[in-house]
C-alpha positions as CSV (number, residue, x, y, z in Angstrom):
1,M,-2.9,21.5,23.3
2,Q,-4.8,23.5,20.9
3,P,-4.7,23.0,16.9
4,G,-3.4,26.3,16.7
5,D,-0.5,25.7,19.1
6,L,-0.1,22.4,16.8
7,Y,-0.1,24.0,13.6
8,R,2.4,26.8,15.0
9,A,4.9,24.2,16.6
10,F,5.0,22.3,13.2
11,Q,5.4,25.4,11.2
12,E,8.5,26.1,13.3
13,Q,9.9,22.6,12.6
14,V,9.1,22.6,9.0
15,V,10.5,25.9,8.3
16,A,13.5,25.2,10.1
17,L,13.9,21.6,8.5
18,E,13.9,23.6,4.8
19,E,16.1,26.1,6.1
20,G,18.7,23.2,7.0
21,G,18.4,21.9,3.6
22,A,15.8,18.9,4.2
23,D,15.1,17.4,0.5
24,A,11.2,16.4,1.8
25,L,9.4,16.0,4.9
26,C,8.0,12.4,6.2
27,I,5.2,12.8,8.8
28,E,5.1,9.3,10.0
29,T,2.6,7.5,12.0
30,M,1.0,10.2,14.0
31,G,-1.1,8.9,16.7
32,S,-3.8,11.2,15.8
33,L,-5.4,12.3,12.4
34,A,-5.7,15.8,13.6
35,E,-2.0,16.1,14.6
36,A,-1.2,14.8,11.1
37,L,-3.4,17.1,9.5
38,Q,-1.9,20.2,11.3
39,A,1.2,18.9,10.7
40,V,0.6,18.5,6.6
41,R,-1.0,21.7,6.5
42,A,1.7,23.5,8.2
43,A,4.2,21.8,5.5
44,K,2.0,22.8,2.8
45,D,1.8,26.6,3.8
46,H,5.3,27.1,4.9
47,T,7.4,25.2,2.7
48,K,8.1,24.0,-0.9
49,L,9.1,20.8,0.6
50,P,7.3,17.5,-0.7
51,V,5.5,16.1,2.0
52,I,5.0,12.2,2.9
53,C,2.5,11.5,5.3
54,T,2.3,7.8,6.8
55,F,-0.1,6.0,9.3
56,T,-0.3,2.6,10.3
57,F,-3.5,0.5,10.4
58,D,-4.4,-2.5,12.6
59,K,-6.9,-5.0,11.5
60,K,-9.9,-5.1,13.8
61,P,-13.1,-7.6,13.6
62,R,-14.9,-4.7,11.6
63,G,-11.9,-3.5,9.6
64,F,-8.5,-1.3,9.3
65,F,-8.3,1.2,11.9
66,T,-5.7,3.6,13.3
67,M,-5.0,3.5,17.2
68,M,-7.2,6.4,17.7
69,G,-10.1,4.6,15.3
70,A,-9.4,6.8,12.0
71,T,-10.6,4.3,9.2
72,P,-8.2,4.3,5.8
73,E,-11.1,5.9,4.0
74,K,-11.0,9.0,6.6
75,V,-7.4,9.4,6.6
76,A,-7.4,9.6,3.1
77,T,-10.5,12.2,2.7
78,E,-8.8,14.2,5.4
79,L,-5.4,14.5,3.9
80,V,-6.3,15.1,0.5
81,A,-8.7,17.9,2.3
82,A,-5.3,19.1,3.4
83,G,-3.7,19.3,0.2
84,G,-2.6,15.7,-0.3
85,R,-2.2,13.7,-3.4
86,P,-2.7,10.1,-2.6
87,R,-0.3,7.6,-4.6
88,R,-2.0,6.2,-7.6
89,L,-3.2,2.6,-6.9
90,V,-1.6,0.0,-9.2
91,L,-4.9,-1.4,-11.0
92,S,-3.5,-4.3,-13.2
93,G,-0.7,-6.0,-13.6
94,L,1.1,-8.6,-10.9
95,D,1.6,-5.9,-8.4
96,S,-2.2,-5.2,-8.5
97,L,-3.1,-8.4,-7.1
98,T,-4.0,-8.6,-3.1
99,S,-2.1,-11.1,-1.1
100,S,-5.0,-13.5,-1.2
101,E,-5.5,-13.4,-5.3
102,R,-1.7,-13.6,-5.6
103,R,-1.8,-17.0,-3.4
104,T,-4.7,-18.5,-4.9
105,A,-3.1,-17.9,-8.5
106,Q,-0.1,-19.3,-7.3
107,L,-1.8,-22.3,-6.0
108,A,-3.6,-22.9,-9.2
109,A,-0.6,-22.2,-11.6
110,A,1.0,-25.3,-9.3
111,G,-2.0,-27.2,-10.6
112,L,-4.0,-27.5,-7.9
113,S,-7.9,-27.8,-8.3
114,N,-10.1,-25.2,-6.9
115,R,-11.4,-27.7,-4.3
116,E,-7.7,-28.5,-3.5
117,I,-6.9,-24.7,-3.2
118,A,-10.0,-23.8,-1.0
119,Q,-9.0,-26.9,1.3
120,N,-5.2,-25.5,1.4
121,L,-6.5,-22.0,2.2
122,F,-9.7,-22.8,4.4
123,I,-11.6,-20.9,2.1
124,T,-15.0,-21.9,-0.1
125,T,-14.6,-23.0,-3.7
126,R,-16.8,-19.7,-4.6
127,I,-14.0,-17.5,-3.0
128,V,-11.4,-19.2,-5.1
129,E,-13.4,-18.9,-8.3
130,G,-13.7,-15.1,-7.2
131,H,-9.8,-14.4,-6.7
132,L,-8.9,-16.3,-9.9
133,T,-11.4,-14.1,-11.7
134,H,-9.9,-11.0,-10.2
135,A,-6.4,-12.2,-10.8
136,Y,-7.4,-12.9,-14.4
137,Q,-8.7,-9.6,-14.8
138,K,-5.7,-7.9,-13.6
139,L,-3.2,-9.9,-15.2
140,A,-5.0,-9.9,-18.7
141,I,-5.7,-13.3,-19.1
142,T,-8.1,-15.7,-19.9
143,S,-6.9,-19.0,-18.7
144,R,-5.5,-21.3,-16.0
145,E,-2.7,-22.4,-18.5
146,Q,-1.4,-18.6,-18.5
147,L,-0.8,-18.2,-15.0
148,P,2.8,-19.5,-14.4
149,A,3.8,-17.2,-17.6
150,A,1.8,-14.1,-16.0
151,L,2.9,-14.7,-12.1
152,A,6.6,-14.8,-13.0
153,P,8.9,-11.9,-12.1
154,P,9.7,-9.4,-14.7
155,D,12.9,-10.9,-17.0
156,R,15.8,-8.9,-15.5
157,G,18.1,-10.4,-18.3
158,P,20.4,-13.3,-18.0
159,A,21.7,-14.6,-14.6
160,V,25.5,-14.3,-14.0
161,P,26.6,-17.3,-13.0
162,A,28.7,-17.9,-9.6
163,P,32.4,-18.5,-10.3
164,A,33.4,-22.4,-9.8
165,P,35.0,-22.5,-6.5
166,P,39.0,-23.6,-7.0
């Protein structure tokens, strides 16, 4: 199928969805970046609906790629060129930690030494130091002693006790 044919097919679909009362359009995990771009362009050109476009990336030895070989950077660049606005990244606070930074910080907060953390996670002590440095920066803390409080979930108010069994 040619790009123009794809565009027209997507145009017909998105217009029908908008006329049918859709609140938004979700373009999910297209196999091809080119197809996803045609869908996004058709939606942006012919509707006033918000458009959400997602991709799935698999971890390969040389990085993350879609099944058709597109990198996250390529996908983001192309979607922005098609009129997309990427979500803002979380740059600080608990949600900004990578899974490796979070796990390293949790082990440090539990009292493990850098060497013990490295052995536990099968990484070097230098990597542990790097993860902790990044975690401290993102959490706006300066010491290991501050980790438990910084890693605690935000206070959601007092817990309501469960009723006692009869």
